[in-house]
C-alpha positions in Angstrom: 39.0 -31.3 97.1 35.9 -33.6 97.2 34.0 -33.3 100.5 31.1 -34.9 102.3 28.7 -32.1 103.1 25.7 -32.0 105.3 23.1 -29.4 104.3 20.4 -28.9 106.9 17.1 -27.3 105.7 17.6 -28.6 102.2 13.8 -28.5 101.4 13.9 -24.8 102.4 14.3 -21.9 100.0 18.1 -21.3 100.3 19.0 -24.9 101.1 17.2 -26.1 98.0 19.0 -23.8 95.7 22.3 -24.6 97.4 21.9 -28.4 97.0 21.0 -27.9 93.3 24.4 -26.4 92.8 26.3 -28.7 95.0 25.0 -32.0 93.6 26.7 -31.1 90.3 30.0 -30.2 91.9 31.3 -33.7 92.7 30.8 -33.4 96.4 28.9 -36.0 98.3 25.8 -34.3 99.7 23.4 -35.3 102.5 20.4 -33.2 102.8 18.3 -33.0 106.0 14.9 -31.4 106.6 11.9 -32.1 108.8 9.3 -30.8 106.3 7.4 -28.8 108.9 4.1 -27.1 108.2 5.2 -23.5 108.8 4.0 -23.0 105.2 2.6 -25.3 102.5 4.6 -28.5 102.5 3.7 -29.1 98.8 6.2 -26.3 98.1 8.9 -28.1 100.0 8.1 -31.4 98.3 8.3 -29.6 95.0 11.7 -28.3 95.8 12.9 -31.8 96.8 11.6 -33.2 93.5 13.7 -30.6 91.7 16.7 -32.2 93.3 15.8 -35.8 92.3 13.9 -36.8 95.4 10.6 -38.6 94.8 8.5 -36.9 97.5 5.5 -39.2 96.9 7.5 -42.0 98.4 8.7 -40.1 101.5 5.8 -41.2 103.7 7.1 -41.6 107.2 10.5 -42.9 106.1 13.4 -41.1 107.6 15.8 -41.9 104.8 15.5 -41.7 101.0 18.1 -42.4 98.4 17.8 -40.3 95.3 18.0 -42.3 92.0 19.0 -39.4 89.9 22.0 -38.1 91.9 23.8 -41.1 93.5 26.0 -38.7 95.4 23.0 -37.0 97.1 20.8 -38.4 99.8 17.9 -36.9 101.7 17.1 -37.6 105.4 13.8 -36.6 106.9 14.8 -35.6 110.4 14.2 -32.9 113.0 17.3 -31.2 114.3 15.8 -31.1 117.7 15.9 -34.9 117.8 19.1 -35.2 119.8 19.6 -38.9 119.7 19.1 -39.3 115.9 21.3 -36.2 115.2 24.1 -37.7 117.3 23.7 -41.0 115.4 23.7 -39.2 112.0 27.0 -37.4 112.8 28.6 -40.6 114.2 27.8 -42.8 111.2 28.1 -40.4 108.3 31.6 -38.8 108.8 30.9 -35.4 107.4 33.7 -33.0 106.4 31.7 -29.8 106.4 28.3 -28.9 107.8 26.2 -26.1 106.2 23.4 -25.5 108.7 20.5 -23.6 107.2 17.6 -25.3 109.0 15.7 -22.9 111.3 12.4 -21.6 112.2 12.2 -18.6 109.9 10.0 -15.4 110.0 10.2 -12.3 112.2 6.5 -11.7 112.9 5.6 -15.4 113.4 7.9 -15.3 116.4 5.3 -13.1 118.1 2.7 -15.8 117.7 4.7 -19.0 118.5 8.0 -18.1 120.4 8.5 -21.6 121.7 9.1 -22.9 118.2 12.1 -20.6 117.8 13.7 -21.7 121.0 13.3 -25.4 120.1 14.5 -25.1 116.5 16.9 -22.2 116.6 18.5 -22.8 120.0 18.0 -26.5 120.9 18.4 -27.6 117.3 21.6 -25.5 116.9 22.9 -26.9 120.1 22.6 -30.4 118.7 24.4 -29.4 115.5 27.2 -27.9 117.5 27.6 -31.0 119.6 27.6 -33.1 116.5 30.5 -31.0 115.1 32.3 -31.1 118.5 32.4 -34.9 118.7 32.9 -35.8 115.1 35.9 -33.8 113.9 33.9 -31.5 111.6 36.4 -29.4 109.6 34.1 -26.3 109.2 30.6 -25.4 110.3 28.9 -22.8 108.1 25.6 -21.6 109.4 22.9 -19.1 108.6 22.5 -16.0 110.7 20.4 -13.0 109.6 20.5 -9.3 109.0 17.7 -9.1 111.7 20.4 -9.2 114.3 21.1 -5.5 113.6 17.8 -4.7 115.4 17.7 -1.1 116.5 20.9 -0.2 114.7 20.5 2.9 112.5 24.0 3.5 111.1 24.1 2.6 107.5 25.4 0.5 105.9 25.3 -2.3 108.4 28.7 -3.6 109.2 29.9 -6.8 110.9 32.0 -4.5 113.1 28.9 -3.0 114.6 27.5 -4.0 118.0 24.3 -6.1 117.6 23.1 -6.3 121.2 19.7 -4.8 120.6 17.5 -7.2 118.7 13.8 -6.4 118.3 12.3 -9.8 117.7 12.8 -13.3 119.2 13.8 -14.5 115.8 16.7 -12.0 115.7 17.6 -12.9 119.3 17.8 -16.5 118.4 20.1 -15.8 115.5 22.4 -13.6 117.7 22.4 -16.5 120.2 23.6 -18.8 117.4 26.6 -16.5 116.8 27.4 -16.5 120.5 27.0 -20.3 120.8 29.2 -20.8 117.7 31.9 -18.6 119.2 31.8 -20.5 122.4 32.4 -23.8 120.6 35.1 -22.3 118.4 36.9 -21.1 121.5 36.4 -24.2 123.7 36.9 -26.9 121.1 38.6 -25.2 118.2 35.7 -25.8 115.8 36.0 -23.4 112.8 32.7 -21.7 112.4 31.4 -19.1 109.9 28.1 -17.3 110.4 26.4 -15.7 107.4 24.0 -12.8 107.9 21.6 -13.0 105.0 19.8 -9.9 103.8 16.2 -10.4 102.5 16.8 -13.2 100.0 14.4 -13.4 97.1 14.0 -15.5 93.9 12.2 -18.5 92.5 10.7 -21.1 94.9 10.8 -18.5 97.7 8.8 -18.7 100.9 5.2 -17.6 100.6 5.5 -15.5 103.8 8.0 -13.2 102.1 6.9 -9.6 101.3 7.1 -9.8 97.5 4.7 -12.9 97.5 2.4 -11.5 100.2 2.1 -8.1 98.5 1.5 -9.6 95.0 -1.1 -12.0 96.4 -2.9 -9.2 98.2 -2.9 -7.0 95.0 -4.3 -9.8 92.9 -7.0 -10.5 95.5 -7.9 -6.8 95.8 -6.9 -6.7 99.5 -5.0 -4.0 101.4 -1.5 -4.4 102.7 0.0 -3.3 106.0 2.9 -0.9 105.5 5.0 -0.6 108.6 6.8 2.4 109.9 4.6 4.5 107.5 6.7 3.1 104.6 9.9 4.8 105.9 11.9 1.6 105.6 14.6 0.1 103.4 15.6 -3.4 102.7 18.7 -4.9 101.0 17.3 -7.5 98.7 19.7 -10.3 97.7 19.0 -12.7 94.8 19.2 -16.3 95.9 21.8 -17.3 93.3 24.2 -14.6 94.8 23.6 -16.0 98.3 24.3 -19.5 97.1 27.5 -18.4 95.3 28.6 -16.8 98.6 27.9 -20.0 100.6 29.8 -22.1 98.1 32.7 -19.8 98.2 32.9 -20.0 102.0 32.6 -23.8 101.9 35.3 -24.1 99.3 37.7 -21.8 101.2 40.1 -22.6 104.0 38.2 -22.7 107.3 38.7 -19.7 109.6 41.7 -19.6 111.9 42.1 -17.6 115.1 43.3 -14.0 114.6 46.2 -13.2 116.9 45.8 -9.5 116.3 42.3 -9.5 117.8 42.4 -7.1 120.8 40.2 -7.8 123.7 40.0 -4.2 124.9 38.7 -3.1 121.6 37.0 -6.3 120.3 35.9 -6.6 116.7 32.7 -8.6 116.8 33.2 -10.5 113.5 36.6 -12.1 114.3 38.2 -13.6 117.3 41.3 -15.3 118.6 39.1 -18.4 118.1 38.6 -19.8 114.6 35.4 -17.8 114.1 34.1 -15.4 111.4 30.9 -13.5 110.6 30.0 -12.1 107.2 27.2 -10.1 105.7 25.7 -11.6 102.5 23.8 -8.8 100.7 24.0 -6.6 97.6 24.6 -3.3 99.4 21.8 -1.5 97.5 18.9 -0.9 100.0 15.5 -0.4 98.4 12.9 1.9 99.8 9.7 0.0 100.9 7.4 2.3 98.9 9.5 1.9 95.8 9.4 -1.8 96.3 5.6 -1.8 96.6 5.4 0.5 93.5 7.4 -2.1 91.5 4.9 -4.8 92.5 2.0 -2.6 91.5 3.6 -1.9 88.2 4.2 -5.6 87.5 0.6 -6.5 88.4 -0.9 -3.4 86.7 -2.9 -2.7 89.8 -2.7 -0.2 92.7 -3.0 -1.5 96.2 -4.6 0.1 99.2 -1.9 0.7 101.9 -2.7 0.6 105.6 0.1 2.7 107.1 1.3 1.3 110.5 3.7 2.7 113.0 5.0 -0.7 114.3 7.9 -2.4 112.5 10.3 -5.2 113.3 13.5 -6.5 111.7 
């Protein structure tokens, strides 16, 4: 079935790769991004150009029509802009919303916490309201493995309690899951949250560990190694993440589960049309092994500053 799909954050890492796949699928795609300066905007413009958007002509225009893909349009817009988001939903008539736009980064939330509240809470609220008032058939949104916080039981499971986040970024993503459930319960909006596990691949964000470590090694700088290197991460290739998103978008939206039992609640399902999934590869990599692989690839050894503090 051909659908009209809104993809927010389409100049971001995962959103860009998703749109590249979707524009060749026959669906009508509208991409939305505010092109903020959290990292080099030239990288974001470069991604847009890969999807047929002439970034040199963006300027201050809010709307750009791609010449290469006539079923794909780009809108430069901030999700915190309530009025224009309301107008967008009212005029476009989307079938499905894939919400990937967010303020990313765990450690940056220590420096600028207000940005996370505005983008990840206020912005998500605007998306939910757009879905509520415009008959959206399915809202698929990005959560994060960071919500597992202080959890130590491995492997992480969507059936686990995730009430102990250790960063404001994680707390904002957990809040998104709670907000989505509320709207699924109150208004019957089918929502699916996807907890991504350390996504990597081409056109990735420069604040991600594999880029930061590689840059430090090339520049003969030391790197901070948190928790004395006693950490593991489940790295997930971006194409696998995109395949998961497309599968969710193409599947029937979630329905309420009548077998859900309130006295022993399973967090990932509900009587409301609500689901949570982990999107990872289930092969955790030790941090020191990861650093060793980067050293091998660059042919250089890096000085490691071992630190006690760590966040998810």
